C-alpha positions as CSV (number, residue, x, y, z in Angstrom):
1,M,28.6,6.6,23.5
2,D,30.2,8.8,20.8
3,D,28.0,9.6,17.8
4,I,29.2,8.7,14.3
5,S,31.1,12.0,14.1
6,G,33.1,10.9,17.2
7,L,34.0,7.6,15.5
8,I,35.2,9.4,12.4
9,K,37.4,11.7,14.4
10,R,38.8,8.8,16.4
11,A,39.5,6.8,13.2
12,A,41.4,9.8,11.8
13,E,43.9,9.4,14.6
14,Y,45.2,6.1,13.2
15,K,47.5,5.4,10.3
16,N,45.7,2.3,9.3
17,V,42.0,1.7,9.7
18,F,40.3,-1.7,9.0
19,V,36.6,-2.1,8.4
20,Q,36.0,-5.7,9.3
21,T,33.0,-7.9,8.4
22,H,32.1,-11.3,9.8
23,N,33.7,-14.3,8.3
24,F,32.2,-15.5,5.0
25,P,30.6,-12.1,4.4
26,D,27.2,-11.8,2.7
27,H,25.8,-9.0,0.6
28,D,24.7,-6.9,3.6
29,A,28.1,-7.2,5.4
30,L,30.1,-6.1,2.4
31,A,27.7,-3.4,1.4
32,A,27.7,-1.9,4.9
33,A,31.5,-2.1,5.1
34,Y,31.8,-0.4,1.6
35,G,29.3,2.3,2.7
36,L,31.3,3.0,5.9
37,Q,34.5,3.1,3.9
38,S,32.9,5.6,1.6
39,L,31.7,7.7,4.5
40,L,35.2,7.7,6.2
41,E,36.8,8.6,2.9
42,N,34.5,11.7,2.6
43,Y,36.3,13.0,5.8
44,G,39.8,12.1,4.5
45,V,40.1,8.8,6.4
46,K,41.3,5.9,4.3
47,S,40.4,2.4,5.3
48,R,40.6,-1.2,4.2
49,I,37.8,-3.7,4.1
50,I,38.8,-7.1,5.6
51,Y,37.1,-10.4,6.3
52,G,37.9,-13.9,7.5
53,G,36.9,-17.1,5.7
54,D,36.1,-17.1,2.0
55,I,33.6,-15.5,-0.4
56,T,31.8,-18.4,-2.0
57,R,28.8,-17.0,-3.8
58,A,29.1,-15.8,-7.4
59,S,26.5,-13.0,-6.8
60,I,28.7,-11.5,-4.1
61,T,31.7,-11.7,-6.3
62,N,29.8,-10.0,-9.1
63,M,28.8,-7.2,-6.7
64,I,32.4,-6.7,-5.6
65,E,33.7,-6.6,-9.1
66,A,30.9,-4.4,-10.6
67,L,31.1,-1.8,-7.8
68,G,34.8,-1.8,-7.3
69,I,34.7,-3.0,-3.7
70,N,38.2,-3.8,-2.6
71,A,38.0,-6.4,0.2
72,E,40.8,-8.6,1.4
73,S,41.3,-11.6,3.6
74,V,42.4,-11.2,7.2
75,C,45.0,-14.0,6.6
76,G,47.1,-11.6,4.5
77,I,47.5,-9.1,7.3
78,K,50.3,-9.7,9.7
79,D,51.2,-6.7,11.8
80,T,48.3,-4.6,13.1
81,A,50.0,-3.1,16.2
82,G,48.8,0.5,16.5
83,D,46.0,0.1,13.9
84,A,42.3,0.5,14.4
85,V,39.4,-1.8,13.6
86,I,35.7,-1.1,13.1
87,M,33.6,-4.2,13.1
88,V,30.5,-4.2,10.8
89,D,27.6,-6.7,10.8
90,G,29.2,-8.5,13.8
91,C,30.9,-7.9,17.1
92,R,33.7,-9.1,19.3
93,G,33.1,-12.4,21.0
94,N,31.4,-13.8,17.9
95,N,33.0,-17.1,16.7
96,N,32.2,-15.8,13.2
97,M,34.5,-12.7,13.6
98,K,38.2,-13.3,13.5
99,E,39.9,-10.7,15.8
100,L,43.1,-8.9,14.7
101,K,45.7,-9.2,17.5
102,N,47.2,-6.0,18.8
103,A,44.8,-3.7,16.9
104,S,42.5,-1.3,18.7
105,L,38.7,-2.0,18.4
106,I,37.3,1.5,18.1
107,G,33.8,0.8,16.8
108,V,31.1,-1.8,16.4
109,I,28.1,-1.5,14.1
110,D,25.7,-4.4,14.0
111,H,22.0,-5.3,13.8
112,H,22.1,-8.7,15.5
113,D,21.1,-9.6,19.0
114,T,24.2,-10.0,21.1
115,S,25.1,-10.8,24.7
116,H,28.6,-9.3,24.2
117,A,28.1,-5.7,25.1
118,E,31.1,-3.7,23.9
119,E,32.7,-1.3,26.3
120,I,34.1,1.0,23.7
121,A,33.5,4.6,22.7
122,F,31.3,3.7,19.7
123,C,29.0,0.7,19.8
124,D,25.9,1.0,17.7
125,I,23.8,-2.2,17.8
126,R,20.3,-2.1,16.5
127,P,18.7,-5.6,16.6
128,R,15.3,-4.4,15.3
129,Y,16.8,-3.2,12.1
130,G,16.5,-5.4,9.0
131,S,20.0,-4.7,7.7
132,C,23.3,-3.2,8.7
133,S,23.2,-1.3,5.4
134,T,20.3,0.7,6.8
135,I,22.3,1.7,9.8
136,I,25.1,3.0,7.5
137,F,22.5,4.9,5.5
138,T,21.4,6.7,8.7
139,Y,24.9,8.0,9.2
140,F,25.0,9.6,5.7
141,E,21.6,11.1,6.4
142,R,22.6,12.4,9.9
143,L,25.8,14.0,8.6
144,G,24.3,15.3,5.4
145,V,26.8,13.5,3.2
146,K,25.9,12.8,-0.4
147,I,25.7,9.1,-1.3
148,T,27.4,8.1,-4.6
149,R,25.7,5.9,-7.1
150,E,28.0,3.0,-6.3
151,T,27.5,3.3,-2.6
152,A,23.7,3.6,-3.0
153,T,23.7,0.5,-5.2
154,A,25.7,-1.5,-2.7
155,L,23.6,-0.4,0.3
156,L,20.3,-1.1,-1.6
157,I,21.5,-4.6,-2.4
158,G,22.5,-5.3,1.2
159,L,19.1,-4.0,2.4
160,C,17.1,-5.9,-0.1
161,V,18.8,-9.2,0.5
162,D,18.8,-9.1,4.3
163,T,15.2,-8.0,4.5
164,A,13.9,-10.2,1.6
165,I,12.9,-7.0,-0.1
166,L,11.3,-5.4,2.9
167,M,9.4,-8.6,3.8
168,R,11.5,-9.5,6.9
169,N,12.4,-7.9,10.2
170,I,12.0,-4.2,9.2
171,V,11.6,-0.9,10.9
172,E,10.6,2.5,9.5
173,D,14.2,3.4,8.8
174,D,14.6,0.3,6.5
175,V,11.6,1.5,4.4
176,R,12.9,5.1,4.3
177,A,16.4,3.9,3.4
178,Y,14.9,1.8,0.6
179,F,13.1,4.6,-1.1
180,H,15.9,7.1,-0.7
181,L,18.5,4.7,-2.1
182,F,16.2,3.6,-4.9
183,S,16.4,7.1,-6.3
184,L,20.2,7.0,-6.4
185,A,21.1,3.4,-7.2
186,D,21.6,1.4,-10.4
187,N,18.4,-0.4,-10.0
188,S,18.8,-2.7,-12.9
189,F,22.0,-4.1,-11.3
190,V,20.3,-4.2,-7.9
191,Q,17.4,-6.3,-9.4
192,S,19.9,-8.6,-11.1
193,M,21.8,-9.2,-7.8
194,V,18.6,-9.8,-5.8
195,R,16.9,-12.0,-8.4
196,N,19.9,-14.1,-9.6
197,Y,21.2,-15.4,-6.3
198,I,21.6,-19.2,-7.0
199,E,23.8,-21.1,-9.5
200,T,23.2,-24.3,-11.4
201,R,25.8,-26.1,-9.2
202,D,23.5,-25.3,-6.2
203,L,20.7,-27.5,-7.6
204,A,22.5,-30.6,-6.3
205,Y,22.3,-29.2,-2.8
206,Y,18.6,-28.4,-3.3
207,K,18.0,-32.0,-4.4
208,Q,19.8,-33.4,-1.4
209,A,17.8,-31.2,0.9
210,I,14.5,-32.0,-0.7
211,E,15.1,-35.7,-0.5
212,N,16.2,-35.6,3.2
213,I,14.0,-32.9,4.7
214,K,12.1,-33.9,7.8
215,I,8.8,-32.1,8.5
216,E,6.9,-32.6,11.7
217,G,4.0,-30.3,12.4
218,D,5.0,-26.9,11.3
219,T,8.8,-27.5,11.7
220,A,11.2,-28.5,9.0
221,F,14.7,-29.9,9.7
222,C,17.5,-31.1,7.4
223,Y,21.1,-32.1,7.8
224,L,23.2,-31.9,4.6
225,K,25.8,-34.6,5.1
226,E,27.8,-33.6,2.1
227,G,28.3,-30.1,3.4
228,C,27.2,-26.7,2.2
229,S,28.2,-23.0,2.4
230,Q,26.7,-20.8,5.1
231,N,25.2,-18.4,2.5
232,L,23.6,-21.2,0.5
233,L,22.2,-22.8,3.6
234,G,20.4,-19.6,4.4
235,I,19.0,-19.3,0.9
236,M,17.6,-22.9,1.1
237,A,16.2,-22.2,4.6
238,D,14.2,-19.4,3.0
239,F,13.1,-21.8,0.3
240,F,11.6,-24.3,2.7
241,L,10.0,-21.6,4.8
242,A,7.9,-20.8,1.7
243,L,6.1,-24.1,2.2
244,E,2.5,-23.5,3.3
245,E,2.7,-26.0,6.1
246,V,6.0,-24.8,7.6
247,T,6.6,-21.9,9.9
248,F,10.0,-22.9,11.3
249,V,13.1,-24.2,9.5
250,M,16.5,-25.4,10.7
251,L,19.1,-26.6,8.2
252,C,22.6,-27.7,9.2
253,A,25.6,-28.9,7.3
254,K,29.2,-30.0,7.9
255,N,31.7,-27.3,7.0
256,D,35.4,-27.4,7.6
257,G,35.3,-29.7,10.7
258,K,32.3,-27.8,12.2
259,I,28.6,-27.9,11.9
260,I,26.9,-24.7,10.6
261,F,23.2,-23.9,11.1
262,S,20.7,-21.6,9.5
263,L,17.3,-21.0,11.0
264,R,14.1,-19.2,9.8
265,S,10.9,-18.5,11.6
266,E,7.6,-16.9,10.6
267,N,5.9,-18.0,13.8
268,E,5.7,-15.4,16.7
269,K,6.0,-18.3,19.1
270,Y,9.4,-19.5,17.8
271,N,12.4,-17.1,18.3
272,A,15.1,-18.4,16.0
273,A,17.9,-16.6,17.9
274,D,16.8,-18.0,21.2
275,M,16.5,-21.5,19.7
276,I,20.0,-21.6,18.3
277,Q,21.6,-20.2,21.4
278,A,19.8,-22.8,23.5
279,L,20.8,-25.7,21.1
280,L,24.5,-24.7,21.0
281,K,25.0,-23.6,24.6
282,G,28.4,-25.0,25.7
283,R,29.3,-26.4,22.3
284,G,29.2,-23.5,19.9
285,F,27.9,-20.1,19.2
286,G,24.6,-18.8,17.7
287,G,22.7,-15.6,17.3
288,G,20.6,-13.5,15.0
289,H,17.0,-12.3,15.1
290,H,13.5,-13.6,16.0
291,N,12.9,-14.6,12.4
292,M,16.4,-15.6,11.2
293,A,19.5,-16.9,12.9
294,G,22.6,-18.8,12.4
295,G,25.2,-20.7,14.4
296,I,28.3,-22.9,14.5
297,M,29.0,-26.1,16.5
298,N,32.7,-26.2,17.1
299,E,33.2,-29.9,16.7
300,A,31.5,-31.9,14.0
301,G,32.2,-35.1,15.9
302,E,29.8,-34.0,18.6
303,F,26.9,-33.7,16.2
304,D,24.1,-36.3,16.0
305,E,21.4,-35.6,13.5
306,N,18.6,-37.4,15.3
307,L,19.5,-36.0,18.7
308,M,19.7,-32.4,17.3
309,F,16.2,-32.8,15.7
310,G,14.9,-34.2,19.0
311,E,16.3,-31.2,20.9
312,L,14.8,-28.8,18.4
313,K,11.4,-30.5,18.7
314,D,11.5,-30.2,22.5
315,L,12.3,-26.5,22.2
316,I,9.4,-26.0,19.8
317,K,7.0,-27.8,22.1
318,A,8.2,-25.7,25.1
319,A,7.8,-22.5,23.1
320,S,4.3,-23.5,22.0
321,E,3.3,-24.4,25.6
322,L,4.7,-21.1,26.9
323,A,2.8,-19.1,24.3
324,C,-0.4,-21.0,25.1
325,S,0.0,-20.3,28.8
326,R,0.5,-16.6,28.2
327,K,-2.7,-16.3,26.2
328,S,-4.8,-18.0,28.9
329,P,-7.0,-15.8,31.1
330,S,-5.4,-14.8,34.4
331,G,-5.8,-17.4,37.0
332,L,-7.0,-20.1,34.6
333,S,-5.1,-23.1,33.4
334,A,-3.7,-23.1,29.9
335,F,-5.5,-26.3,29.4
């Protein structure tokens, strides 16, 4: 695999370079894309940040406007023959990543578990990392390139949001990136973005979720029949995970003819990525990390709230029994 220098040299060979995030990008996806765009620009390579879907959160819009991030929808791009694409915070084969036809995929940078190994010159997937922004930071560090205040601010926001301020799924590089970026960023703005992440209109969704949440044992489940955005669904999943009695959360909602899912786990027995992949096998796509994951069921008509909760409980039970058997002394029954 090429190193980051190789990717930059390859990108320089193309007239148009697109840095693409997953559909409905979150703070980390846009921050990482912006950071990579800044790095490429340092070597004279111009690029455009693109995404599918919509940007629905005011805090993300505020970040874009305040930092001057120029991101555009894939829908407005027609002819990409002979152009290059670098995917950030996602990879090819993901239903949440709209592919550009006729463009050459020259790089993938991601921090999610994936079964779609990329056979391209540059594929940097680090599932143990808390954020894609951290990976981008390591490129600046490796190449000795100075990080601007705007780029540092964006990367720190992405890192803080995706790791819940270093409380979730982190490695040493995440911590090191945090302290380095902290010395460069506009920390008042970072704090504002991390702290003010919901809006008054979101309270109706919280009310619906609180009134309909089902909790059995240490597992919480809720289906929001009136729909909800993917980003807000994840925020509410974090909210319910804060309950003392709950160690695993799955929220789902109807969205544009599909069912979207957000999972959170703080129990070593329950792997959120494995759970969603098992639940959606043959009817959708899911992925993520041990402690946070998401997914999409392609047809909302195939979804049954009670059946889905039942399937989840079966997986939780199986995971608990497996963990119990592994802890049993060799040669003895788990019971």
